[in-house]
C-alpha positions as CSV (number, residue, x, y, z in Angstrom):
1,M,-21.5,-3.9,-16.0
2,L,-18.1,-4.8,-15.0
3,S,-16.5,-7.9,-14.4
4,I,-12.6,-7.0,-14.8
5,G,-10.6,-6.4,-11.3
6,F,-7.3,-4.7,-11.1
7,K,-5.6,-5.8,-8.1
8,E,-3.6,-3.0,-6.8
9,W,-2.6,-2.4,-3.0
10,A,-5.1,-1.0,-0.8
11,V,-3.6,2.0,0.4
12,I,-3.4,3.1,-3.1
13,C,-6.7,1.9,-3.9
14,R,-7.8,4.2,-1.3
15,A,-5.6,7.1,-2.7
16,L,-7.2,6.7,-6.0
17,A,-11.0,6.6,-4.5
18,E,-10.2,10.0,-2.5
19,G,-8.9,11.4,-5.6
20,R,-5.1,11.8,-4.0
21,Q,-3.9,10.4,-7.3
22,S,-5.2,9.7,-10.4
23,L,-2.4,7.4,-11.7
24,I,-1.2,3.8,-11.5
25,L,2.3,2.7,-11.8
26,R,2.4,-0.8,-13.0
27,K,5.4,-3.1,-13.9
28,G,3.7,-6.9,-13.6
29,G,3.0,-9.5,-11.3
30,I,5.1,-12.9,-11.2
31,S,1.8,-14.5,-12.4
32,E,1.6,-12.4,-15.6
33,E,2.4,-13.9,-18.7
34,G,6.0,-13.5,-19.5
35,G,6.1,-11.7,-16.0
36,Q,5.1,-8.4,-18.1
37,F,1.9,-6.2,-17.6
38,R,-0.2,-5.5,-20.3
39,P,-2.5,-2.4,-20.4
40,E,-5.3,-5.0,-21.4
41,H,-8.7,-3.4,-20.1
42,D,-9.6,0.4,-20.3
43,R,-12.1,0.1,-17.5
44,F,-12.0,-1.6,-14.4
45,L,-12.9,-2.3,-11.1
46,L,-10.7,-1.6,-8.4
47,Y,-9.6,-4.4,-6.4
48,P,-7.7,-3.8,-3.5
49,T,-5.0,-5.8,-1.8
50,F,-3.4,-6.2,1.6
51,F,-0.8,-8.8,1.7
52,H,2.0,-7.1,0.9
53,E,4.1,-5.4,3.7
54,Q,5.7,-3.1,1.5
55,H,2.2,-1.0,1.8
56,R,3.6,0.6,5.3
57,T,7.2,1.1,3.9
58,G,6.7,1.2,0.4
59,I,4.3,4.8,0.8
60,K,5.1,8.3,1.6
61,P,4.1,9.0,5.2
62,D,1.4,11.0,4.4
63,L,-0.3,8.5,2.9
64,L,0.0,6.4,6.5
65,P,-3.6,7.3,7.6
66,L,-5.1,6.5,4.0
67,L,-3.0,3.1,4.7
68,E,-4.8,2.5,8.5
69,A,-8.1,3.5,7.0
70,A,-8.2,0.7,4.3
71,E,-7.2,-1.9,6.9
72,A,-9.8,-0.7,9.3
73,D,-12.3,-0.9,6.3
74,R,-11.3,-4.2,5.3
75,P,-13.9,-7.1,4.0
76,A,-14.1,-10.1,6.3
77,A,-11.7,-13.0,5.4
78,G,-13.0,-14.8,2.2
79,R,-14.7,-11.5,1.0
80,L,-13.8,-9.2,-1.6
81,R,-15.4,-5.2,-1.8
82,F,-15.9,-3.4,-4.8
83,A,-16.3,0.4,-4.4
84,H,-14.9,2.2,-7.3
85,L,-14.0,1.9,-11.1
86,A,-11.2,3.0,-12.7
87,A,-11.2,4.5,-16.5
88,V,-8.0,4.6,-18.6
89,S,-7.6,8.4,-20.4
90,A,-3.7,7.5,-21.1
91,V,-1.1,4.5,-21.0
92,A,2.4,5.3,-21.4
93,H,5.5,3.2,-21.1
94,V,8.3,5.0,-19.4
95,A,11.7,3.9,-20.1
96,D,13.6,6.4,-18.5
97,L,14.0,6.2,-14.6
98,D,14.0,10.1,-14.1
99,R,10.7,10.6,-16.2
100,A,9.1,8.0,-13.9
101,L,10.5,10.0,-11.0
102,A,9.7,13.5,-12.2
103,L,5.6,11.6,-11.6
104,D,6.6,11.9,-7.6
105,P,4.3,15.0,-6.6
106,L,1.5,13.0,-8.3
107,H,1.2,9.4,-6.5
108,G,1.7,8.1,-3.3
109,W,4.8,5.7,-3.5
110,T,8.3,6.5,-2.4
111,A,11.0,7.0,-4.6
112,D,12.6,3.8,-3.6
113,T,9.5,1.9,-4.5
114,V,9.2,3.3,-8.1
115,R,12.9,2.6,-8.6
116,Q,12.4,-1.0,-7.5
117,R,9.3,-1.5,-9.7
118,F,11.4,0.5,-12.4
119,H,14.3,-1.8,-12.5
120,Y,12.2,-5.0,-11.4
121,R,13.5,-7.7,-14.5
122,T,13.8,-5.0,-17.1
123,P,13.8,-1.2,-17.0
124,G,10.6,0.5,-17.5
125,L,6.9,1.0,-15.9
126,F,3.6,1.5,-17.7
127,V,1.7,5.0,-16.1
128,L,-2.0,4.4,-16.6
129,T,-3.8,8.0,-15.7
130,V,-7.1,7.0,-14.9
131,R,-10.2,8.6,-13.8
132,V,-12.0,7.1,-10.8
133,H,-15.3,6.7,-10.3
134,R,-17.2,5.7,-6.9
135,L,-20.0,3.0,-7.5
136,A,-23.4,3.6,-6.3
137,R,-23.5,0.7,-4.1
138,P,-20.7,-1.1,-3.3
139,A,-20.5,-4.9,-4.2
140,E,-19.1,-7.7,-1.8
141,V,-18.2,-11.0,-3.3
142,I,-16.6,-14.5,-2.4
143,E,-13.1,-14.2,-3.0
144,R,-12.1,-17.2,-5.4
145,P,-9.1,-19.2,-5.1
146,E,-8.4,-18.6,-8.9
147,Y,-8.4,-14.7,-8.0
148,A,-5.1,-15.4,-5.8
149,G,-1.9,-14.8,-6.8
150,C,0.3,-12.2,-8.4
151,K,-1.6,-10.7,-11.4
152,T,-2.9,-7.7,-12.0
153,W,-6.0,-8.6,-14.1
154,V,-8.8,-10.7,-12.4
155,E,-11.9,-11.7,-14.4
156,L,-14.6,-12.1,-11.5
157,D,-17.4,-14.6,-11.9
158,A,-20.3,-12.4,-12.2
159,P,-20.5,-8.4,-13.3
160,V,-20.7,-6.0,-10.9
161,D,-23.2,-3.2,-11.4
162,T,-21.6,0.3,-12.7
163,A,-24.8,2.1,-13.2
164,G,-25.1,5.6,-11.6
165,A,-21.1,5.5,-10.8
166,T,-19.7,9.0,-10.2
167,P,-16.4,10.5,-10.6
168,V,-14.6,11.1,-7.8
169,L,-12.9,14.2,-9.2
170,T,-14.5,16.9,-11.2
171,D,-13.9,17.4,-14.9
172,E,-11.6,20.5,-14.4
173,V,-9.4,19.0,-11.7
174,F,-9.2,15.4,-13.6
175,A,-7.9,17.6,-16.6
176,E,-5.6,19.8,-14.9
177,Y,-3.9,16.3,-13.0
178,S,-3.8,15.0,-16.4
179,R,-2.1,17.7,-17.8
180,R,0.5,17.6,-15.2
181,V,1.1,14.0,-15.9
182,S,1.7,14.5,-19.4
183,G,4.1,17.1,-18.2
184,A,6.1,15.3,-16.0
185,L,6.3,12.5,-18.7
186,N,7.4,14.6,-21.2
187,G,9.8,17.0,-19.5
């Protein structure tokens, strides 16, 4: 059972769910304490967000079909759908823009999006390598007002059943992906 949601662009949630990427770049939202993200949880539900126009301009062109699929699968207004959880296998804080840009083949953001996130307020980004699991049964919940805002972490009113969740990537594929992230970060 999990009751922590991690807000992320719906298209990135879709890329994570399909095994197209296994990392999340995070800076922090306006509503974060001190405007700074903190990797507070090592397991969380992926909470797709749909309200940024940046979704279209901030992603690489090959992710546009995933954005369209995410929009087509969007739950009704006032509802949230949780279909995947993520388990963090590694966290790094990157203070060198070149290191952040070296991750380019491993995610769907454009280089401009990475630069914007990196330079927002103070230089740097958190890189979370995550193993994504598909829930046995997606859960739909009511979107409550306290979930709103530019924040990463959301505590849900009721936990979501995660029993029977299965990894999106095989052990071997995820291990290779993790090695590639580590290699890009360590030069």
